[in-house]
SEZA-550430 format. One record per residue (C-alpha): residue in one letter; x, y, z. Coordinates in steps of 0.001 Angstrom, whole numbers, padded with zeros to 6 digits, always signed. Layout:
N
aXYZ ...
END
This chain:
670
m+018773-014200-001260 e+019480-012609+002459 s+016479-012121+004315 k+016531-008964+007241 f+015729-011747+009795 k+017034-015403+011553 r+013395-016473+011780 i+010062-015757+010423 l+008683-013047+013072 y+005295-014401+014480 g+003417-012465+017096 g+002424-008917+017315 d+001088-005638+019441 y+001904-006324+022726 n+000775-004125+025872 p+001393-005569+029199 n+001807-002376+030728 q-002174-002379+030524 w-002096-005374+032798 s-001140-006476+036352 e+002113-008741+036591 e+000516-011669+037225 i-001027-011929+034218 w+002530-011152+031935 e+003389-014639+033389 d+000477-016357+032075 d+000802-014732+028728 m+004502-015881+027966 r+003248-019591+028826 i-000238-019121+026319 f+002254-017271+023608 k+004579-020471+023525 d+001822-022464+022648 a+000709-020520+019823 h+004706-020768+018972 i+005104-017097+018919 n+008070-015418+019118 t+008166-012010+018166 a+006088-008973+019701 t+005813-005334+019140 i+005973-003376+022361 n+005728+000472+023295 v+003678+001805+020335 f+001323+003907+022648 s+003390+004668+026022 w+004943+008287+025972 a+003077+009122+028665 k+004085+006196+030591 i+007485+006904+029853 q+007297+010490+030220 p+004811+011680+033204 s+006311+015321+032632 e+008187+017617+030848 h+011481+016571+032716 e+010876+013020+033922 y+011186+009484+032469 d+010343+006150+033987 f+011378+003598+032684 s+010839+001310+035351 c+007657-000590+033771 l+009464-000913+030495 d+012515-002352+031718 k+010406-005468+033363 i+008854-006063+029712 v+012085-005864+027857 d+013760-007965+030368 m+010760-010256+030255 l+011057-011173+026603 s+014490-011055+026230 r+014584-013994+028799 e+011574-015554+026589 n+013825-015619+023371 y+011479-013123+021496 d+012456-011095+018761 i+011369-007220+020146 v+009796-004861+017471 f+010671-001656+019326 a+008496+000951+018896 t+009008+004575+019976 s+005343+005748+020765 t+005341+009053+019138 a+001915+008611+018039 a-000064+010267+020487 l+000839+012621+023146 p+000778+012728+026341 a-001409+015419+028268 w+001124+017689+029706 m+002655+018230+026662 v-000819+019502+025396 k-001871+021091+028264 k+001540+023310+028470 y+001922+023901+024515 p-001145+023814+022796 e+000284+024465+019563 v+001596+020688+019376 m-002213+019692+018358 s-002772+019776+014730 t-005826+021847+012813 d-007791+019658+010516 y-009311+020566+007059 e-012139+022441+008633 g-009706+024942+010776 r-010455+023538+014109 h-007641+023583+016130 h-007674+020093+018068 k-007516+019565+021931 f-006196+017068+024111 g-007064+013212+022962 g-006991+010728+019955 r-003926+009389+018176 h-002115+010871+015394 n-002768+014179+016540 a+000174+016281+016629 c+000927+019032+013934 p+004315+017666+012158 n+005752+021020+011696 s+005278+021783+015652 l+009023+022403+016847 v+008216+021865+020099 y+006521+018030+019208 q+009431+017352+017159 k+011802+018362+020176 y+009914+015808+022468 a+009744+013131+020005 r+013232+013416+019140 a+014424+013034+022858 l+012197+010134+023225 a+013788+008212+020491 s+016846+008922+021895 k+017044+007746+024989 l+014858+004848+024414 a+017529+003911+021788 e+020425+004664+024250 r+018644+002476+027135 y+017280-000507+024666 a+019476-000337+021239 d+021995-002829+022442 n+020134-005603+023105 p+020273-008368+021121 h+016704-009284+021191 v+015926-005785+019885 t+015432-006866+016141 c+013890-003983+014697 w+013023-000416+015404 h+009188+000917+014968 i+008833+004615+014571 n+005387+006498+015316 n+002510+004168+013988 e+000223+004756+011153 y+001338+007824+010203 g-001227+009618+008411 a-002398+013013+010460 e-002900+016467+008399 c-002635+019451+009889 y-003400+023133+008194 c-002158+025352+011260 d-000051+028600+010900 n+003247+026566+011837 c+002470+024033+009088 q+000979+026928+006509 n+004708+028838+007320 a+006626+025841+006792 f+004378+025265+003480 r+005768+028865+002658 v+009441+027579+002662 w+008688+024338+001364 l+007243+026121-002015 k+010262+028635-001665 d+012473+025863-002017 k+010887+024249-005023 y+009798+027057-007149 h+012494+030020-006108 t+010295+032549-007850 i+006834+034291-006946 d+006368+034002-010879 e+007309+030383-011135 l+004750+029554-008417 n+002311+031484-009835 t+003152+030067-013179 a+002689+026344-011896 w-000851+027055-010041 n-002070+028984-013055 m-002595+031632-010817 e-004310+033875-014059 f-007305+031668-013383 w-010204+033604-011008 g-007413+036325-010524 h-005721+034856-007914 t-001998+035962-008712 i-000075+036039-005704 y+002557+038774-004932 d+004334+037604-001781 w+004852+034345-000244 d+003060+035382+002478 e+000127+035431+000817 i+000111+031895+000077 v-002397+030201+002474 v-002944+026347+003076 p-005929+024828+000996 n-008570+023587+003088 a-012272+024516+003984 l-011452+027989+004480 s-010008+029045+001139 e-009422+026641-002022 g-011748+023698-000490 i-014177+022433-002341 g-015994+019722-000120 r-013302+017436+001793 d-011983+015900-001951 k-012082+018510-004073 t-010460+022229-004744 a-010545+025032-006828 f-007011+025296-007677 a-005490+021651-007792 g-001618+022406-007998 i-002111+024325-004779 s-004038+021104-003329 i-001386+018818-004797 d+001598+020580-003548 y-000040+020227-000455 r-000040+016828-000127 r+003527+016356-001325 f+004368+019036+001661 l+002203+016992+004468 s+003915+013815+003251 d+007312+015263+003606 s+006297+016982+006638 l+005479+013814+008430 l+008611+011637+006439 n+010908+014085+008152 n+009354+013382+011474 y+009986+009740+010694 k+013875+010766+009830 m+014135+012570+012392 e+013355+009499+015106 r+015241+006985+012691 d+018090+009535+012917 a+017999+009813+016410 i+017757+005790+016825 r+020964+005608+014528 e+023351+007768+016636 q+023135+004949+019303 k+022451+002416+016768 p+024221+002661+013199 d+023154-000612+012145 a+019495-001050+013723 l+016550-001895+011309 i+014184+000703+011371 t+010958+000963+009901 t+007223+002132+010268 n+003715+000972+009513 l+002364+001786+006540 m-001564+001386+005184 g-001282+000185+001587 t-003009+002381-000511 f-003698+004779+001656 k-003883+008234+000190 g-002075+010725+002501 l+001618+009751+001813 d+003679+009258-001252 y+004579+005419-000107 f+007390+005235-002537 k+009217+008338-001775 w+008795+006875+001986 a+010231+003296+001210 k+013819+004777+000074 e+013871+006143+003743 m+012931+002698+005212 d+015040-000351+006093 i+012237-003011+005461 v+008722-002090+004429 s+006210-002601+007118 w+002394-002915+006612 d-001033-003145+008488 n-003673-005375+006520 y-007418-004882+007586 p-009688-005957+004304 a-013190-005346+005058 y-015763-008289+004843 d-016464-008070+000959 t-012531-006693-000524 p-011854-008832-003113 w-008935-011625-002549 s-007345-010052-005653 q-007596-006588-004081 v-005570-007506-000941 a-003221-009379-003291 m-002786-006237-004947 t-001794-004407-001706 h+000769-006527-000531 d+002544-006598-004296 l+002390-002626-003757 m+004037-002967-000209 r+006314-005495-001885 g+007329-003086-004932 l+008264+000231-002574 k+011292-001326-002293 d+011109-004173-004606 e+012324-006714-001913 p+010193-009126+000930 f+008266-006977+003267 m+007105-006848+007304 l+003288-008134+008065 m+003082-005673+011294 e-000827-006077+012109 q-003479-007872+010899 t-006410-009446+013291 p-006277-013122+014158 s-010594-012597+014090 q-012197-009452+013500 q-011751-005584+012925 n-013446-003154+015245 w-013410-000218+013398 q-015407-001085+010260 k-018955-000875+009457 y-019282-004498+009793 n-016897-006164+011594 s-017250-009999+010383 l-015602-012978+011829 k-013090-014591+010328 r-014115-017779+008930 p-012178-021275+010085 g-009261-021715+008220 q-009612-018045+006410 m-006891-016529+008882 r-004416-018963+007811 a-005339-018442+004191 q-004768-015154+004088 s-001859-014966+006285 y+000093-017564+003733 q-001821-015496+001040 t+000426-012635+002440 m+003537-014748+002237 a+003025-015600-000980 h+003550-012339-001904 g+006618-011062-000357 a+006077-010959+003736 d+008693-012528+005693 t+006724-012344+008652 i+002976-012630+010251 q+002332-010177+012987 f-001309-009416+014726 f-002817-006664+016223 q-003402-007661+019132 l-001784-010439+021275 r-004365-009961+024201 r-007650-008364+024260 s-007694-004497+025441 v-010209-004251+028256 g-011532-001103+027486 g-011332+001748+024614 c-012181+001779+021458 e-010743-001148+020388 k-011951-003351+023050 f-013455-005391+020195 h-010403-005680+018322 g-009450-009642+017896 a-006636-010556+019547 v-004636-013986+020173 i-006088-013861+023659 a-009558-012973+024285 h-011241-011660+026924 v-012181-014911+028637 g-008471-014885+029319 n-007388-018279+028343 e-006313-020558+025189 n-009595-022412+024877 t-010839-020253+021913 r-011019-021419+018071 v-009047-018235+017284 f-006103-019469+019500 r-006262-023092+018588 e-005930-021516+014707 t-003182-019343+015773 a-001056-021963+017234 q-001779-024080+014255 l-000234-021320+012129 g+002716-020889+014475 r+003452-024347+014654 e+004104-024908+010531 l+005686-021527+010400 e+008391-022849+013016 s+008283-025823+011170 f+009758-024122+007939 g+012763-022721+009493 t+014717-020384+007050 k+013617-021755+003915 t+011163-019178+002672 l+013200-016344+004232 g+014443-013385+001382 s+012718-015256-001634 r+011584-013310-004017 n+008659-012728-006623 p+009956-012690-010272 s+007697-010688-012579 k+007555-009768-016373 v+004328-007782-015674 g+004809-004452-013959 i+001566-001966-012730 i+002197+001590-012434 f+000973+003472-009465 d+001879+006855-008076 w+000642+008692-005349 d+000872+011983-007741 n-001612+010499-009792 y-003677+009481-007060 w-004009+012986-005866 a-004410+014662-009140 l-006817+012763-010672 e-009121+012609-007829 y-008584+016475-007076 t-009795+017024-010663 s-013565+018543-011117 g-015033+016413-013998 p-015457+014594-016075 s-017009+012015-013551 a-017400+012126-009706 d-016716+008249-010179 l-013496+007962-011156 r-011643+006777-008469 y-007623+005944-008950 v-007265+002503-006842 d-010230+001234-008280 q-008984+001805-012040 i-005695+000010-010762 h-007466-002583-009573 q-008877-003529-012823 y-005901-004153-014719 y-004701-006012-011398 e-007450-008261-011371 f-006767-009410-014816 f-003629-011082-014312 y-004625-012124-010529 n-007513-014389-011929 r-004746-015515-014527 n-002157-016077-011720 i+000158-013715-013578 s+003026-012925-011002 v+002884-008759-011139 d+005054-006210-009911 m+003424-003002-008374 i+005869-000231-009503 p+006751+003689-009409 v+007022+005620-012579 d+010555+005893-011721 a+011166+002352-011711 d+013436+000328-014396 f+010820-000620-017087 s+013587-002809-018990 k+013022-005437-016352 y+009618-005928-017580 d+007807-007537-020868 m+004626-005585-020025 i+003911-002300-018080 a+000232-001837-017314 a-000385+002325-016274 p-004025+002739-016314 v-005382+006684-015819 l-001559+007844-016428 y-003437+011642-015364 m-000263+013103-014930 v+002823+012600-016670 k+005582+014372-015123 d+008864+015229-016591 g+011021+012158-017909 m+008075+009816-018113 k+007572+010034-021767 e+010861+009184-022854 a+011147+006456-020390 l+007731+005109-021957 e+008972+005635-024863 s+012302+003824-024771 f+010558+000889-022876 v+008314+000365-026037 k+010404+001069-028660 n+012858-001524-027229 g+010256-004425-027656 g+007824-003822-024664 t+004057-003750-024263 l+002394-000820-022820 i-001166-000325-021815 t-002768+003030-020779 t-006228+004210-020707 f-008271+007023-020921 m-007499+010029-018771 s-003886+009675-019708 g-001240+011771-020838 i-003774+014905-019611 v-001369+016999-017218 g+002189+017589-015877 q+003574+017869-012511 s+001332+020640-011247 d-001916+019520-012918 n-001528+022109-015919 v-002977+020292-019119 h-000098+019237-021702 l-001866+021357-024869 g-001817+019735-028518 g-004240+017448-028018 y-004747+014223-025549 p-003533+012193-025057 g-000660+014664-024761 p+003135+013456-024696 l+001878+009770-025173 r-000029+010855-028172 d+002710+009492-030832 m+003172+006214-029440 a-000054+005782-028652 g-001388+006435-032266 v-004230+008352-031160 w-005801+011852-030857 v-008421+011872-028051 e-010544+014850-029020 e-013428+014782-026654 i-014511+012704-023477 d-017466+011720-022820 a-019087+011046-019129 l-021726+008470-018770 a-023767+008181-015510 p-023873+005015-013573 e-027431+004278-015657 q-025899+005172-018950 h-023740+002818-021047 n-022315+002256-024736 t-020872-001004-026517 a-017407-001686-027551 q-017922-003710-030608 f-015065-006159-032150 a-014117-007231-035443 d-015153-010709-034835 g-018573-009582-033485 t-018492-009646-030044 s-019723-006815-028065 y-019190-005851-024485 s-021187-002989-022497 c-018481-000251-021436 g-019454+003170-019348 l-017959+005733-016845 l-016008+007597-019731 c-015803+006986-023342 d-012951+008666-025477 l-013519+010156-028590 t-010686+009165-030587 h-009158+009407-033851 l-006383+007303-035140 e-003081+008433-036224 g-001629+005526-036884 a-002642+003467-034714 e-005190+000427-035568 a-009041+000164-034114 l-009571-002923-031904 a-012902-001652-031104 s-015618+000460-031870 y-018265+002198-030148 g-021858+001005-030973 e-023721+003642-029943 d-024532+007643-029603 f-023199+010131-032191 y-019712+008762-032006 a-020700+005244-033109 g-018068+003621-035301 m-015226+005806-033654 p-012210+003656-032053 a-013300+002679-028294 a-009810+000646-028090 t-006929+000829-030414 k-003193-000744-030599 n-000356+001093-032053 t+003436-000532-033308 f+006119+001385-032040 g+009590+001129-032517 k+009831-002971-031632 g+006860-002697-029183 h+002914-001707-028961 v+000773+000297-026974 y-003015-000436-026267 y-005238+002653-025687 i-008174+001839-023915 g-010667+004660-024195 t-013331+003091-022034 q-014433+001585-019089 l-014904-002076-020644 e-016830-004705-018974 k-014722-007338-017343 d-014780-010161-020824 g-013938-006828-022710 l-011007-005967-020949 a-009817-009616-020815 k-010130-009879-024305 i-007823-007131-025289 l-005518-008083-022112 s-004998-011558-023216 e-004071-010586-026813 a-001465-008360-025256 v-000533-010897-022668 s+000021-012972-025779 e+001868-010684-027942 a+004704-009973-025114 g+005329-013798-024298 v+003814-013049-020595 n+003313-016153-018844 s+001095-017760-015939 v+002849-019101-012887 i+001491-022450-014035 p+000037-023903-017706 e-003518-024586-016410 t-006443-022479-015894 t-007678-022627-012189 a-010170-021021-009564 l-007094-021366-007018 e-004812-018718-006457 v-001146-019582-006965 t+002128-017691-006574 c+005523-018760-006855 r+008607-016925-004415 v+011885-018170-005639 s+015215-018506-002925 d+018782-019461-004395 t+017729-023190-004165 t+014049-023736-004293 r+011006-022534-006041 f+007892-022026-003534 y+004432-022248-004897 y+002014-021301-002503 v-001670-022443-003514 m-004634-020771-002246 n-008388-021580-001978 f-010304-018346-001860 s-013101-019753-004103 g-015718-020479-001713 t-016075-024326-003357 d-013521-027521-003630 q-011005-027388-006024 p-008656-029803-008115 l-004963-029131-007391 p-003715-028535-011016 e-001990-031246-012638 s+001597-029585-013181 l+001632-028789-009450 s+001369-032646-008292 g+004308-034677-007287 k+005361-031863-005781 t+006173-031869-001857 d+003918-029465+000599 l+006299-028014+002752 i+003619-027697+005564 t+002998-031323+005722 g+005833-032559+004227 k+003915-034662+001932 t+004009-035244-001385 a+000756-033987-003086 p-000486-036558-005089 a-002291-036238-008361 g-006260-035423-008053 s-005535-033807-004498 v-008748-031515-004060 l-008177-028028-002072 a-011345-027488+000531 p-012102-023295+000729 w-009566-021934+002807 d-006739-024804+002208 v-003261-023801+001241 m-000609-025890+000073 i+003102-024590-000440 l+004816-026821-002909 q+008394-026999-003653 e+010587-027623-006651 p+014230-027599-006661 l+015530-025239-008909 a+018026-027172-011659 
END
């Protein structure tokens, strides 16, 4: 198993152009003590490099690159195109974005360009080309980092015109577009392409997250994702003209709603992302997002950013507790990372990120708790050499994550304002996480045959080909878990007629007649045949059996006795349909049965409060054992006697892991 890197990259965002050159030399000394070996540079330097339209100045950047090269750094070279220089906005104001409310922005901020501005595209491509021409042959330039945290939205006339072209390419005729968007509703029939307007607060928008015509708004989401992706590809291709074998990425943002990351990943050489959980983000959700980033290309990824201590932009920016950063970093590696990188290496003196954590704090020296923890982790990672690089996470469970479903479900007007896509996915992921069952986060067009079990919560939008792929999976012996709000609509948010869950109805063996929405203070119960009963809420499907068997039935209201959860045999496999949001133990009861039936196993045989994840290389299994529980936890017996990669010592029976403790236990492959 090969890695894209020759060593574990350890470092992060470095902006020496913000400091005098005397400080640079001290930085190099301090970073060496932390075993830092990589720096991401030039992320926001467009104005420095190009002070005017026809002038470039690489003198400062040359010095930075020369210094890092002398120090044998791996350089992650950014293209600086995420924030525009003032001269460009002054001369060409159309380069700025127009927001959802229809306000055209002025100079300031970042992520502020219209992705369909030809002026922006011209100068961004030119800059990427000049940077590659100047630096791409430097052997220390390991990776190219396009732009930064893509995610801007724009609703300007440029985008409106480009959207019309995008729609012509997709639908070809006005009649097809009217059918797809169901424009007979409210008498909104379109007769000419130039009658189409962007769906914002001035047109079809109903508040920021709702819309009168979901078909239009979902297509606009797709269009914006494609527009920004075209910007990325434009810069990528400019670099490739100078360096055909360049390794190129951009930093993603986990479950960020705005971009279809599975589509983006096809254009990226390696996935990288920025991990910034809040003080109360469940560790299972952090793990899920890592697995999603790994799943985008089904291979190891880069952690491009995390903070060594605290964020600055969340509501409550708590310090990481002693040992937490180290444990969090190992969790990242456990789920597929081959790099650990920070934002930032030295804390800014001003601006909105001056309180964002850094390896070097404002005190300016290494005599801090954060630096000592950073240095400890650096020493450990350096000692691993290449042993873990390129290793994979074998999984027999896949959970479908799909941005079209994400957009469509949350645009839906009804049945409940509390229905959130990521929350629903996480409920199912959490079950597997708590049992240390490895999971791949997969797209709707994945190779399902690799898995014994697939979970597809709230699979609201079933597009062409999905029914057939899922039916084939189940017929061949697979176990499918799906839920309420599944199989409802097609790719344009028009309902699959013939009864819910639409294309999934035959394989699920149920017909859902109605969907009841329960307010937060309301609940029902799901009663199982063994006499156990669990609370349920949010939504309750009123379900009729069409071949399936009832696993649980509602205990209350006029639909008492109707199935709340079902199981159907279909071919050699089974489909579980969960028609309501069960409390955690009730969901676990059903999923435990499904796991047992599918023959899916945990990474280790014991039940434990520790997170245990396995990566496998050509020669070794690496068991990452991490304690996020907050209390001391015993090492499972099956892991005792194995050698800890971190300490080089054998883990004896009876070992105890304190909070935030980590072991990486090695087992040679037979």
